[in-house]
C-alpha positions in Angstrom: 58.9 44.9 85.2 55.1 45.4 85.1 52.7 43.8 82.7 52.7 46.7 80.2 56.5 46.7 80.0 56.5 42.9 79.6 53.9 43.2 76.8 55.8 45.9 75.1 59.1 44.0 75.2 57.4 40.9 73.9 55.8 43.0 71.1 59.2 44.6 70.2 61.0 41.3 70.2 58.4 39.5 68.0 58.3 42.4 65.4 62.1 42.7 65.3 62.5 39.0 64.9 60.0 38.8 62.1 61.4 41.8 60.3 64.9 40.3 60.6 63.8 37.1 59.1 61.9 39.0 56.3 65.1 41.0 55.4 66.5 37.6 54.3 63.5 37.0 52.0 64.2 36.5 48.4 62.1 35.5 45.4 63.9 32.9 43.3 65.0 34.1 40.0 64.5 32.3 36.7 67.8 30.4 36.9 66.9 29.3 40.4 63.6 27.7 39.6 63.6 23.9 39.3 64.9 22.7 36.0 62.9 19.4 36.2 59.2 19.4 35.5 56.9 19.0 38.5 53.6 17.4 39.3 50.7 19.4 40.7 51.4 18.5 44.4 55.0 19.5 44.0 54.0 22.8 42.4 51.6 23.5 45.3 54.3 22.8 47.9 56.8 25.0 46.1 54.4 28.0 45.7 53.5 27.8 49.4 57.2 28.0 50.2 57.8 30.9 47.8 54.7 32.9 48.5 53.7 32.2 52.1 55.0 35.6 53.2 52.3 37.3 51.0 49.3 35.4 52.5 47.7 35.4 56.0 47.9 32.2 58.0 45.0 29.9 57.2 44.5 31.3 53.6 45.5 28.9 50.9 48.3 30.3 48.7 47.4 28.2 45.7 45.2 25.1 45.1 45.0 22.6 42.3 41.6 24.1 41.3 43.1 27.5 41.0 45.9 26.3 38.7 43.4 24.3 36.6 41.3 27.5 36.3 44.3 29.5 35.2 44.9 26.9 32.4 41.2 27.1 31.3 41.3 30.9 31.2 44.5 30.7 29.1 46.6 32.5 31.8 49.2 29.8 31.8 50.0 27.1 29.2 48.5 23.6 29.7 50.7 21.1 31.5 52.4 18.5 29.4 51.6 15.0 30.7 50.4 16.5 33.9 53.8 18.1 34.5 54.6 21.8 35.0 57.8 23.5 33.8 59.7 26.7 34.8 57.4 28.7 32.6 54.4 27.5 34.5 56.1 28.3 37.9 57.0 31.8 36.8 53.4 32.5 35.6 51.8 31.0 38.7 54.1 33.0 41.0 53.3 36.3 39.3 49.6 35.6 39.2 49.4 34.6 42.8 51.1 37.9 43.9 49.2 40.2 41.6 45.7 38.7 42.1 45.5 40.1 45.6 45.5 43.6 44.1 44.1 43.6 40.6 41.6 41.4 38.7 42.6 38.5 36.5 41.8 40.4 33.2 44.3 43.1 34.2 46.9 40.5 35.1 46.5 38.9 31.7 47.0 42.3 29.9 49.9 43.2 32.1 51.7 39.9 31.4 51.0 40.2 27.6 52.4 43.7 27.7 55.6 42.6 29.4 55.9 39.6 27.1 55.7 41.9 24.1 58.8 43.7 25.3 60.8 41.0 27.1 61.5 37.3 27.1 59.8 35.3 29.8 63.1 35.1 31.7 63.6 38.9 31.6 60.0 39.7 32.4 60.0 37.3 35.4 63.3 38.4 36.8 62.3 42.0 36.5 59.0 41.4 38.3 60.8 39.5 41.1 63.3 42.4 41.6 60.6 45.1 41.8 58.4 43.0 44.1 61.3 42.2 46.4 62.5 45.8 46.5 59.0 47.0 47.5 58.5 44.4 50.1 61.9 44.8 51.7 61.5 48.6 51.7 58.3 48.2 53.8 59.9 45.7 56.1 62.8 48.1 56.8 60.3 50.8 57.7 58.5 48.5 60.1 61.7 47.6 61.7 62.6 51.2 62.3 59.2 51.8 64.0 59.6 48.7 66.2 63.0 50.0 67.4 61.2 53.0 68.9 59.6 50.7 71.6 56.3 52.6 71.2 53.2 50.5 70.5 51.2 53.6 69.4 53.8 54.3 66.7 53.5 50.7 65.5 49.7 51.0 65.3 50.2 54.3 63.4 52.5 52.6 61.0 50.0 49.8 60.4 47.3 52.4 59.7 49.4 54.4 57.3 50.6 51.3 55.5 47.0 50.1 55.1 45.9 53.6 53.8 48.7 53.6 51.3 48.0 50.1 50.1 44.3 50.9 49.7 45.0 54.1 47.8 47.4 52.3 45.4 44.9 49.5 44.9 42.1 52.0 44.2 44.2 53.9 41.6 45.3 50.6 39.9 41.7 49.6 39.7 40.6 52.8 38.2 43.4 52.8 35.6 42.5 49.2 34.7 38.8 50.2 34.3 39.8 53.0 32.0 41.9 50.8 29.8 39.2 48.1 29.7 36.6 50.7 28.7 38.8 52.0 25.8 39.7 48.5 24.7 36.0 47.4 24.7 35.0 50.5 22.8 37.6 49.8 20.2 36.4 46.2 19.9 32.8 47.3 19.5 33.8 49.6 16.7 35.7 46.8 14.9 32.7 44.5 15.3 30.4 47.2 13.8 32.8 47.7 10.9 32.8 43.9 10.3 29.0 43.8 10.3 28.8 46.7 7.9 31.3 45.0 5.6 29.3 41.7 5.7 26.1 43.6 4.8 27.8 45.3 1.8 29.1 42.0 0.6 25.8 40.3 0.9 24.1 43.0 -1.3 
């Protein structure tokens, strides 16, 4: 076996092994989240366990300052006596996954929209199911490519996946911008109406 064949076999083995592990990946549902309230360091450890697959090695999944910032922004409720409940964990998990693709203001609106239609339990479980389905679908495609024992095909798959991800991110960003523009215009109109009402009342 020459060096190229050895390299190819090593590549195929590593990709297949990783894909096989990822096929077992599952995001914990609402009833599987810890019932007891957790301190910050416990929350960090749990999120790194749940979300490590979505982050590159070396990049922090979540930090205490991030969580504190989410509380300040009103994205998640404030902890009670420095402890975090299942609701906090659900919000943090969703935010950490979505923030890689869309801005915080869009995440806030998305969560508010889901909460207007569902309970937190339903909204969280639905999110987990959809995210899991999308992730595992991509892993299965990668596994099929690795079975071909062709490095060029693997590189093609990486390129096509990156192009698809970039396109979907661009579309999501544009749609978010349109919604923001409409909402801001509506807010400006309401503010103008309030000013006009105040002026009339002051006369």
